Backbone as numpy.savetxt, mean C-alpha at the origin, in Angstrom:
# Nx Ny Nz CAx CAy CAz Cx Cy Cz
-0.54 32.70 20.67 0.78 32.10 20.69 0.74 30.79 19.90
1.77 30.53 19.16 1.84 29.31 18.35 2.34 28.16 19.22
1.57 27.08 19.19 1.97 25.92 19.97 2.82 25.00 19.09
3.93 24.49 19.63 4.76 23.59 18.82 4.03 22.26 18.58
4.18 21.74 17.39 3.58 20.46 17.06 4.67 19.49 16.61
4.37 18.26 16.77 5.31 17.22 16.36 4.76 16.44 15.17
4.18 17.15 14.22 3.55 16.45 13.09 4.58 15.68 12.27
5.77 16.23 12.10 6.80 15.52 11.34 7.18 14.22 12.06
7.33 14.30 13.37 7.68 13.11 14.14 6.55 12.09 14.10
5.31 12.57 14.19 4.17 11.66 14.14 4.08 10.98 12.78
4.29 11.74 11.71 4.25 11.15 10.37 5.36 10.12 10.19
6.54 10.42 10.70 7.66 9.48 10.62 7.35 8.22 11.40
6.76 8.36 12.58 6.40 7.19 13.38 5.37 6.32 12.65
4.39 6.95 12.03 3.37 6.20 11.29 4.02 5.46 10.13
4.91 6.14 9.40 5.59 5.52 8.27 6.43 4.33 8.74
7.17 4.50 9.82 8.02 3.42 10.31 7.20 2.23 10.79
6.04 2.48 11.38 5.16 1.38 11.80 4.69 0.59 10.60
4.35 1.28 9.50 3.91 0.59 8.29 5.04 -0.25 7.71
6.25 0.31 7.67 7.39 -0.43 7.13 7.68 -1.65 7.99
7.68 -1.46 9.29 7.99 -2.57 10.19 6.93 -3.67 10.11
5.68 -3.31 9.87 4.63 -4.32 9.78 4.85 -5.22 8.56
5.46 -4.69 7.51 5.73 -5.50 6.32 6.93 -6.42 6.52
7.81 -6.09 7.46 8.98 -6.92 7.70 8.68 -8.10 8.61
7.59 -8.04 9.34 7.28 -9.12 10.26 6.83 -10.36 9.49
7.24 -11.51 9.98 6.84 -12.76 9.35 5.43 -13.12 9.82
4.64 -13.71 8.93 3.30 -14.13 9.34 3.37 -15.20 10.43
2.39 -15.19 11.31 2.38 -16.11 12.45 2.07 -17.54 12.02
1.25 -17.71 10.99 0.89 -19.06 10.59 0.80 -19.14 9.08
0.56 -20.35 8.59 0.45 -20.56 7.15 -0.80 -19.86 6.60
-1.84 -19.74 7.42 -3.06 -19.07 6.97 -2.82 -17.57 6.79
-2.02 -16.97 7.68 -1.67 -15.56 7.53 -0.83 -15.36 6.27
0.07 -16.32 6.01 0.89 -16.24 4.81 0.00 -16.30 3.57
-0.98 -17.21 3.57 -1.89 -17.33 2.43 -2.69 -16.04 2.25
-3.15 -15.46 3.34 -3.92 -14.22 3.28 -3.06 -13.10 2.71
-1.81 -13.04 3.14 -0.91 -12.01 2.63 -0.66 -12.20 1.14
-0.43 -13.44 0.71 -0.20 -13.72 -0.71 -1.44 -13.39 -1.52
-2.60 -13.73 -1.02 -3.85 -13.45 -1.74 -4.06 -11.95 -1.88
-3.79 -11.21 -0.81 -3.95 -9.77 -0.85 -2.98 -9.14 -1.84
-1.73 -9.62 -1.87 -0.74 -9.11 -2.82 -1.17 -9.40 -4.25
-1.69 -10.60 -4.51 -2.15 -10.96 -5.84 -3.30 -10.05 -6.28
-4.23 -9.80 -5.38 -5.36 -8.94 -5.72 -4.91 -7.51 -6.02
-3.94 -7.00 -5.26 -3.42 -5.66 -5.52 -2.69 -5.60 -6.85
-1.95 -6.65 -7.18 -1.26 -6.70 -8.46 -2.26 -6.71 -9.62
-3.33 -7.49 -9.48 -4.37 -7.53 -10.52 -5.05 -6.18 -10.66
-5.33 -5.52 -9.54 -5.96 -4.21 -9.57 -5.06 -3.18 -10.26
-3.77 -3.26 -9.96 -2.81 -2.34 -10.59 -2.75 -2.57 -12.10
-2.74 -3.83 -12.52 -2.73 -4.16 -13.95 -4.00 -3.65 -14.64
-5.15 -3.87 -14.01 -6.41 -3.40 -14.58 -6.44 -1.88 -14.71
-5.90 -1.19 -13.72 -5.87 0.28 -13.77 -4.97 0.75 -14.91
-3.84 0.08 -15.11 -2.94 0.45 -16.21 -3.61 0.21 -17.56
-4.30 -0.91 -17.70 -4.99 -1.22 -18.96 -6.09 -0.19 -19.21
-6.86 0.15 -18.18 -7.93 1.13 -18.34 -7.37 2.50 -18.71
-6.22 2.87 -18.16 -5.59 4.14 -18.50 -5.17 4.17 -19.96
-4.56 3.09 -20.42 -4.12 3.01 -21.82 -5.32 3.06 -22.76
-6.36 2.28 -22.46 -7.55 2.28 -23.31 -8.22 3.65 -23.28
-8.30 4.27 -22.13 -8.91 5.59 -22.04 -8.15 6.63 -22.85
-6.83 6.60 -22.78 -6.05 7.54 -23.58 -6.18 7.26 -25.07
-6.28 5.98 -25.44 -6.45 5.63 -26.84 -7.81 6.11 -27.36
-8.85 5.98 -26.55 -10.18 6.43 -26.96 -10.21 7.95 -27.09
-9.59 8.64 -26.13 -9.55 10.10 -26.19 -8.75 10.56 -27.42
-7.65 9.87 -27.68 -6.77 10.23 -28.82 -7.42 9.90 -30.11
């Protein structure tokens, strides 16, 4: 017999928890600094990945 699962509901709950965590204000200035530093590092990583993709395609081409 097939047991009903709530995977869609669980996935939606996980997604909403992630969204809500981004809306919360940091508790202190140190948390704010940590958040800003993490965002900066992710932005730099994204830029480096884009540059590597362009260079890789240029080398292949």
